[in-house]
TORKOL-4160 file (C-alpha; in steps of 0.2 Angstrom, whole numbers, padded with zeros to 4 digits, m for minus):
92
<pt num="1" X="0281" Y="m0601" Z="0322"/>
<pt num="2" X="0290" Y="m0585" Z="0329"/>
<pt num="3" X="0277" Y="m0573" Z="0331"/>
<pt num="4" X="0279" Y="m0555" Z="0337"/>
<pt num="5" X="0271" Y="m0547" Z="0349"/>
<pt num="6" X="0266" Y="m0526" Z="0350"/>
<pt num="7" X="0253" Y="m0518" Z="0359"/>
<pt num="8" X="0237" Y="m0525" Z="0354"/>
<pt num="9" X="0242" Y="m0535" Z="0339"/>
<pt num="10" X="0254" Y="m0554" Z="0337"/>
<pt num="11" X="0258" Y="m0557" Z="0321"/>
<pt num="12" X="0270" Y="m0566" Z="0305"/>
<pt num="13" X="0279" Y="m0558" Z="0294"/>
<pt num="14" X="0287" Y="m0566" Z="0279"/>
<pt num="15" X="0303" Y="m0562" Z="0275"/>
<pt num="16" X="0300" Y="m0548" Z="0261"/>
<pt num="17" X="0286" Y="m0540" Z="0277"/>
<pt num="18" X="0274" Y="m0546" Z="0267"/>
<pt num="19" X="0261" Y="m0551" Z="0282"/>
<pt num="20" X="0255" Y="m0568" Z="0284"/>
<pt num="21" X="0248" Y="m0571" Z="0301"/>
<pt num="22" X="0238" Y="m0555" Z="0315"/>
<pt num="23" X="0231" Y="m0559" Z="0326"/>
<pt num="24" X="0220" Y="m0541" Z="0335"/>
<pt num="25" X="0214" Y="m0536" Z="0349"/>
<pt num="26" X="0210" Y="m0517" Z="0362"/>
<pt num="27" X="0207" Y="m0514" Z="0376"/>
<pt num="28" X="0190" Y="m0512" Z="0382"/>
<pt num="29" X="0199" Y="m0507" Z="0403"/>
<pt num="30" X="0213" Y="m0509" Z="0410"/>
<pt num="31" X="0210" Y="m0526" Z="0416"/>
<pt num="32" X="0198" Y="m0534" Z="0399"/>
<pt num="33" X="0204" Y="m0533" Z="0381"/>
<pt num="34" X="0193" Y="m0536" Z="0366"/>
<pt num="35" X="0199" Y="m0547" Z="0353"/>
<pt num="36" X="0193" Y="m0546" Z="0336"/>
<pt num="37" X="0202" Y="m0552" Z="0323"/>
<pt num="38" X="0210" Y="m0566" Z="0316"/>
<pt num="39" X="0221" Y="m0567" Z="0301"/>
<pt num="40" X="0233" Y="m0579" Z="0291"/>
<pt num="41" X="0238" Y="m0581" Z="0274"/>
<pt num="42" X="0228" Y="m0592" Z="0263"/>
<pt num="43" X="0245" Y="m0600" Z="0262"/>
<pt num="44" X="0247" Y="m0605" Z="0278"/>
<pt num="45" X="0228" Y="m0612" Z="0281"/>
<pt num="46" X="0227" Y="m0627" Z="0289"/>
<pt num="47" X="0243" Y="m0630" Z="0298"/>
<pt num="48" X="0233" Y="m0621" Z="0312"/>
<pt num="49" X="0243" Y="m0605" Z="0315"/>
<pt num="50" X="0227" Y="m0596" Z="0322"/>
<pt num="51" X="0228" Y="m0607" Z="0336"/>
<pt num="52" X="0247" Y="m0603" Z="0339"/>
<pt num="53" X="0239" Y="m0585" Z="0338"/>
<pt num="54" X="0225" Y="m0588" Z="0351"/>
<pt num="55" X="0240" Y="m0598" Z="0365"/>
<pt num="56" X="0251" Y="m0584" Z="0361"/>
<pt num="57" X="0237" Y="m0570" Z="0366"/>
<pt num="58" X="0232" Y="m0581" Z="0380"/>
<pt num="59" X="0247" Y="m0581" Z="0386"/>
<pt num="60" X="0249" Y="m0562" Z="0383"/>
<pt num="61" X="0233" Y="m0562" Z="0396"/>
<pt num="62" X="0238" Y="m0571" Z="0411"/>
<pt num="63" X="0257" Y="m0560" Z="0409"/>
<pt num="64" X="0245" Y="m0546" Z="0410"/>
<pt num="65" X="0233" Y="m0553" Z="0422"/>
<pt num="66" X="0220" Y="m0547" Z="0407"/>
<pt num="67" X="0203" Y="m0555" Z="0401"/>
<pt num="68" X="0195" Y="m0560" Z="0387"/>
<pt num="69" X="0179" Y="m0553" Z="0376"/>
<pt num="70" X="0181" Y="m0563" Z="0360"/>
<pt num="71" X="0172" Y="m0556" Z="0348"/>
<pt num="72" X="0182" Y="m0562" Z="0332"/>
<pt num="73" X="0170" Y="m0579" Z="0326"/>
<pt num="74" X="0188" Y="m0590" Z="0328"/>
<pt num="75" X="0192" Y="m0582" Z="0345"/>
<pt num="76" X="0174" Y="m0586" Z="0346"/>
<pt num="77" X="0176" Y="m0604" Z="0341"/>
<pt num="78" X="0193" Y="m0608" Z="0348"/>
<pt num="79" X="0187" Y="m0605" Z="0366"/>
<pt num="80" X="0173" Y="m0612" Z="0367"/>
<pt num="81" X="0183" Y="m0629" Z="0359"/>
<pt num="82" X="0195" Y="m0628" Z="0373"/>
<pt num="83" X="0185" Y="m0624" Z="0389"/>
<pt num="84" X="0199" Y="m0625" Z="0401"/>
<pt num="85" X="0201" Y="m0605" Z="0397"/>
<pt num="86" X="0188" Y="m0599" Z="0401"/>
<pt num="87" X="0194" Y="m0592" Z="0417"/>
<pt num="88" X="0201" Y="m0580" Z="0404"/>
<pt num="89" X="0184" Y="m0573" Z="0397"/>
<pt num="90" X="0178" Y="m0558" Z="0406"/>
<pt num="91" X="0158" Y="m0558" Z="0412"/>
<pt num="92" X="0146" Y="m0550" Z="0401"/>
């Protein structure tokens, strides 16, 4: 899936512009973001799209030298399951 990446947003739309998947995050400071929302349309649920969104945001964090504070319930659970990325979590 080809996600579009904008400042603080990763998303996918269908050919008509309907939003089908989205992950949003906001800057806390220069080196930390809050992952605050994941959304996957019901037509795509169960296909691993939310996990792909998380992998994409992890790549962005690494590329930009940032850490995350997940507050979205999916992101919290994803980091719990994917301990290999725990180094990207900000100290709290």
